C-alpha positions as CSV (number, residue, x, y, z in Angstrom):
1,X,14.8,16.0,3.9
2,X,12.8,13.8,1.6
3,X,10.6,15.6,-0.4
4,X,6.6,14.7,-1.3
5,X,5.7,13.5,-4.7
6,X,2.3,13.6,-5.5
7,X,-0.9,14.2,-3.5
8,X,-1.9,14.8,0.2
9,X,-5.4,14.7,1.1
10,X,-6.9,16.8,4.0
11,X,-9.2,14.6,5.9
12,X,-12.3,15.0,6.9
13,X,-12.7,14.3,10.9
14,X,-16.2,11.8,11.0
15,X,-18.7,12.9,13.6
16,X,-22.0,11.2,14.6
17,X,-25.0,12.2,15.0
18,X,-24.5,13.8,18.4
19,X,-21.3,15.3,17.0
20,X,-19.1,13.4,18.7
21,X,-16.1,11.9,17.1
22,X,-16.6,8.6,15.0
23,X,-13.3,6.3,15.0
24,X,-15.3,3.8,13.1
25,X,-15.2,5.6,9.9
26,X,-11.5,6.1,9.5
27,X,-10.6,2.8,8.3
28,X,-13.2,3.2,6.0
29,X,-11.9,6.6,4.7
30,X,-8.3,4.6,4.7
31,X,-8.9,1.7,2.3
32,X,-10.7,4.5,0.1
33,X,-7.3,6.6,-0.1
34,X,-5.3,3.7,-0.5
35,X,-7.6,3.1,-3.5
36,X,-7.3,6.3,-5.0
37,X,-3.2,6.4,-4.9
38,X,-2.6,9.3,-2.6
39,X,0.7,10.5,-1.1
40,X,-0.9,10.6,2.1
41,X,-2.8,12.6,4.3
42,X,-2.6,15.8,6.5
43,X,-4.6,14.9,9.2
44,X,-6.3,17.2,12.2
45,X,-6.2,20.2,10.0
46,X,-8.7,22.9,8.8
47,X,-10.5,20.5,6.3
48,X,-10.2,18.8,10.0
49,X,-12.2,21.6,11.6
50,X,-9.0,20.7,14.2
51,X,-9.8,24.1,16.2
52,X,-13.8,22.7,16.6
53,X,-11.9,19.6,18.4
54,X,-10.2,19.0,22.3
55,X,-6.7,18.0,22.7
56,X,-8.0,14.5,23.5
57,X,-9.9,14.3,20.7
58,X,-7.2,15.2,18.4
59,X,-5.1,12.4,20.1
60,X,-7.7,9.6,19.8
61,X,-7.9,10.7,15.7
62,X,-4.1,10.0,15.3
63,X,-3.7,7.1,17.3
64,X,-6.6,5.2,14.7
65,X,-5.0,7.2,11.9
66,X,-1.5,5.8,12.8
67,X,-3.0,2.2,12.7
68,X,-2.9,2.6,8.7
69,X,0.7,4.2,8.4
70,X,2.5,2.3,5.4
71,X,6.2,3.3,4.0
72,X,3.9,4.8,0.9
73,X,1.6,6.5,3.1
74,X,2.5,9.1,5.2
75,X,0.8,10.6,7.7
76,X,1.3,14.0,8.9
77,X,-0.4,15.1,11.8
78,X,-1.5,18.7,12.3
79,X,-0.6,20.1,15.7
80,X,-1.6,23.7,15.5
81,X,-3.4,25.2,18.4
82,X,-4.0,28.3,20.0
83,X,-1.8,27.1,23.1
84,X,2.0,26.4,22.5
85,X,1.7,23.9,25.1
86,X,-1.2,21.9,23.5
87,X,0.8,22.5,20.6
88,X,3.8,20.6,22.1
89,X,2.0,17.5,23.6
90,X,0.2,17.1,20.4
91,X,3.7,17.3,18.4
92,X,5.3,15.1,21.2
93,X,2.2,12.1,21.1
94,X,2.6,12.3,17.3
95,X,6.5,11.6,17.5
96,X,5.4,9.0,19.8
97,X,3.2,6.7,18.0
98,X,4.9,6.8,14.9
99,X,3.7,9.8,12.6
100,X,5.8,10.3,9.2
101,X,5.5,14.4,10.3
102,X,3.9,17.3,11.8
103,X,2.6,20.4,11.0
104,X,1.9,23.3,12.7
105,X,-0.4,26.7,11.4
106,X,0.3,30.0,13.6
107,X,-1.9,31.0,16.6
108,X,-4.9,33.1,15.2
109,X,-6.0,34.6,18.8
110,X,-2.3,36.3,19.6
111,X,-0.5,36.2,16.8
112,X,3.6,36.8,16.5
113,X,4.2,40.3,15.1
114,X,7.7,39.7,13.9
115,X,9.6,37.1,12.2
116,X,12.1,36.1,15.3
117,X,8.9,35.5,17.5
118,X,7.1,33.6,14.9
119,X,10.0,31.5,14.0
120,X,10.7,30.7,18.3
121,X,7.1,29.7,18.4
122,X,7.5,27.0,15.8
123,X,10.9,26.2,16.8
124,X,9.7,24.8,20.2
125,X,6.5,23.6,18.7
126,X,9.5,21.7,15.9
127,X,11.4,20.5,19.2
128,X,8.5,18.5,20.7
129,X,8.6,16.2,17.6
130,X,12.6,16.4,16.6
131,X,12.5,12.9,15.1
132,X,10.3,13.9,12.5
133,X,9.7,16.5,9.4
134,X,8.3,19.6,10.6
135,X,6.1,21.3,8.1
136,X,5.0,25.0,8.9
137,X,1.2,25.4,7.7
138,X,1.1,28.7,6.3
139,X,-2.9,29.8,5.8
140,X,-3.2,33.5,6.4
141,X,-6.8,33.4,5.4
142,X,-7.7,31.5,8.3
143,X,-5.0,32.7,11.0
144,X,-3.9,35.9,9.9
145,X,-0.4,35.4,10.2
146,X,0.9,36.5,7.0
147,X,4.4,37.3,7.0
148,X,6.4,36.5,3.5
149,X,7.7,32.9,3.9
150,X,10.8,33.1,2.4
151,X,11.5,35.6,5.4
152,X,10.2,32.8,7.5
153,X,12.7,30.3,5.7
154,X,15.7,32.7,6.5
155,X,15.0,33.3,9.7
156,X,14.2,29.2,10.9
157,X,16.7,27.5,9.1
158,X,19.6,28.1,11.7
159,X,17.2,27.1,14.3
160,X,14.6,24.4,13.1
161,X,17.0,21.9,12.4
162,X,13.9,19.2,11.6
163,X,12.3,22.3,9.4
164,X,11.3,20.0,6.2
165,X,9.0,22.7,4.3
166,X,5.8,24.8,4.6
167,X,2.5,23.2,3.4
168,X,1.7,26.5,1.2
169,X,-2.3,27.4,1.2
170,X,-2.2,31.4,-0.2
171,X,-2.6,33.2,-2.9
172,X,0.8,34.7,-3.2
173,X,2.6,33.1,-5.7
174,X,5.5,35.1,-5.9
175,X,6.4,33.7,-2.9
176,X,5.5,30.8,-3.6
177,X,8.3,30.5,-6.2
178,X,10.8,32.2,-3.9
179,X,10.5,29.9,-1.3
180,X,10.9,26.9,-3.7
181,X,14.1,28.5,-4.7
182,X,15.0,29.4,-1.2
183,X,18.5,27.9,-0.6
184,X,18.9,25.8,-4.1
185,X,16.0,24.3,-2.9
186,X,16.2,23.1,0.2
187,X,12.6,22.5,1.4
188,X,9.7,20.8,0.6
189,X,7.1,23.6,-0.1
190,X,3.4,21.9,-0.5
191,X,1.1,23.6,-2.6
192,X,-2.2,24.2,-1.0
193,X,-5.0,25.6,-3.7
194,X,-6.9,23.1,-5.3
195,X,-8.1,24.8,-8.0
196,X,-4.9,26.5,-9.2
197,X,-3.1,23.0,-8.8
198,X,-2.0,23.4,-12.7
199,X,0.0,26.9,-11.9
200,X,1.5,25.2,-9.0
201,X,3.0,22.7,-10.9
202,X,4.2,25.2,-13.5
203,X,6.0,27.0,-10.7
204,X,8.0,23.7,-9.7
205,X,5.5,22.3,-7.5
206,X,6.2,18.4,-7.2
207,X,3.6,17.6,-3.8
208,X,0.5,18.9,-3.4
209,X,-1.8,19.1,0.2
210,X,-5.7,19.9,-0.6
211,X,-9.3,18.9,0.4
212,X,-10.8,18.0,-3.0
213,X,-8.5,15.5,-3.2
214,X,-10.3,13.0,-0.5
215,X,-12.7,12.2,-3.3
216,X,-11.2,13.4,-6.7
217,X,-7.5,13.0,-6.4
218,X,-8.0,10.6,-10.0
219,X,-9.0,13.6,-11.8
220,X,-6.0,15.5,-10.3
221,X,-3.5,12.7,-10.7
222,X,-4.6,13.2,-14.8
223,X,-4.1,16.4,-14.8
224,X,-0.5,16.3,-13.2
225,X,0.2,13.2,-16.1
226,X,-1.1,15.6,-18.8
227,X,1.3,18.6,-17.7
228,X,4.2,16.1,-17.2
229,X,3.6,14.7,-20.5
230,X,3.9,17.9,-22.1
231,X,0.2,18.4,-22.9
232,X,-0.9,21.6,-22.0
233,X,-4.4,21.5,-23.7
234,X,-5.5,18.0,-21.9
235,X,-3.9,19.7,-18.5
236,X,-6.1,22.6,-18.8
237,X,-8.6,20.8,-19.6
238,X,-8.7,18.5,-16.6
239,X,-8.0,22.0,-14.4
240,X,-11.0,23.4,-16.0
241,X,-13.2,20.3,-14.5
242,X,-11.3,20.8,-11.1
243,X,-12.4,24.3,-11.0
244,X,-16.2,23.1,-12.0
245,X,-16.4,20.4,-8.5
246,X,-14.7,23.5,-6.6
247,X,-17.3,25.8,-7.8
248,X,-19.6,23.2,-6.3
249,X,-18.5,24.7,-2.9
250,X,-19.5,27.8,-3.1
251,X,-23.2,27.6,-2.3
252,X,-25.5,30.4,-1.5
253,X,-26.3,30.7,2.3
254,X,-23.8,27.2,3.1
255,X,-20.8,26.9,4.6
256,X,-17.9,25.9,1.8
257,X,-16.4,23.4,4.4
258,X,-20.0,21.5,5.3
259,X,-21.0,21.5,1.8
260,X,-17.5,20.0,1.1
261,X,-17.8,17.3,3.6
262,X,-21.1,16.8,2.2
263,X,-19.4,16.4,-1.4
264,X,-17.5,13.5,0.4
265,X,-20.6,11.3,0.5
266,X,-21.9,12.3,-3.2
267,X,-18.7,11.5,-4.6
268,X,-17.1,8.5,-2.6
269,X,-19.8,7.3,-0.7
270,X,-18.5,7.6,2.6
271,X,-20.7,9.4,4.8
272,X,-18.4,11.7,7.3
273,X,-21.1,13.0,9.3
274,X,-22.2,17.0,9.7
275,X,-20.0,19.9,10.4
276,X,-19.7,20.9,14.4
277,X,-21.2,24.0,15.3
278,X,-20.6,26.9,15.0
279,X,-20.4,25.5,11.6
280,X,-24.0,25.8,10.0
281,X,-25.6,22.8,9.5
282,X,-26.7,22.1,5.7
283,X,-30.6,22.1,5.0
284,X,-32.3,19.2,3.5
285,X,-32.6,21.0,0.4
286,X,-29.3,22.0,0.1
287,X,-28.3,18.2,0.4
288,X,-30.4,17.6,-2.5
289,X,-28.9,20.3,-4.6
290,X,-25.6,19.2,-4.1
291,X,-26.3,15.7,-4.9
292,X,-28.1,16.4,-8.2
293,X,-25.5,18.7,-9.0
294,X,-22.9,16.2,-8.4
295,X,-24.7,13.8,-10.1
296,X,-24.8,15.9,-13.2
297,X,-21.1,17.1,-12.8
298,X,-20.0,13.3,-13.2
299,X,-22.2,12.8,-16.4
300,X,-21.5,16.9,-17.8
301,X,-17.3,16.4,-17.3
302,X,-17.5,12.4,-18.1
303,X,-15.5,12.0,-15.0
304,X,-17.5,9.0,-13.6
305,X,-14.8,6.7,-14.4
306,X,-12.2,8.7,-13.1
307,X,-13.6,9.2,-9.4
308,X,-14.8,6.1,-7.1
309,X,-18.1,4.4,-7.5
């Protein structure tokens, strides 16, 4: 299967003032992503507050996003849910409307306890979109499903024909390395930690999925270019700048996703609204602090020319 090269953003789901999905913002986001050179998007995932959305809302979002699909802009629809029937419904719908691929995280309430049942779970979802690449979304910090991904690949290889790879959002770098080299590099293992992208590149990553790519992709593309050119000093400096952005997410008394969503406004000018409860909304004071910190960071790191106006 085709392997993704470049950056995939995990978009925020826009909400209006009443916490309803605001589809009108999608066009602005699509234009923005085209301008900053993204290879594609992974919609309705963690950053998109997927498990706080209803199935009809996720269907509506997928249908709106697919309007902006291009041959060079891949739209991967996350279809994970605690109900496997909902997963299959969402996967089938994604294939029907023309998505490039689908992905699914493990269930976070009733979880599989061994590899065979875990593979069976993913097989049923993948088979509902059998003509599309299927990515398992490995994020044990959120789901609690924490098998070695090499064991998953070994168990799934003969049972999931459309398994393309893994969205690997975990810090187990040995497992990541082993997945990259499993079966002579057969699978596409997308790196999922923005703050250590350089480490992923050093291990062999070619594609990455992240939330700060929504607004800071040009910075990361410069990092990738420096790495590919063998300029380790520049690559390290740029990774350090990316870490400064990620550090803004760690605001006292604030939830990371709410901060990240507000930083989208600070850096790109696109307002995706507030997060949906139970994620705590930012206060006016917190927003003022973040706005000032973002402005200061752009000047301090001299990255204003890399980020959208």
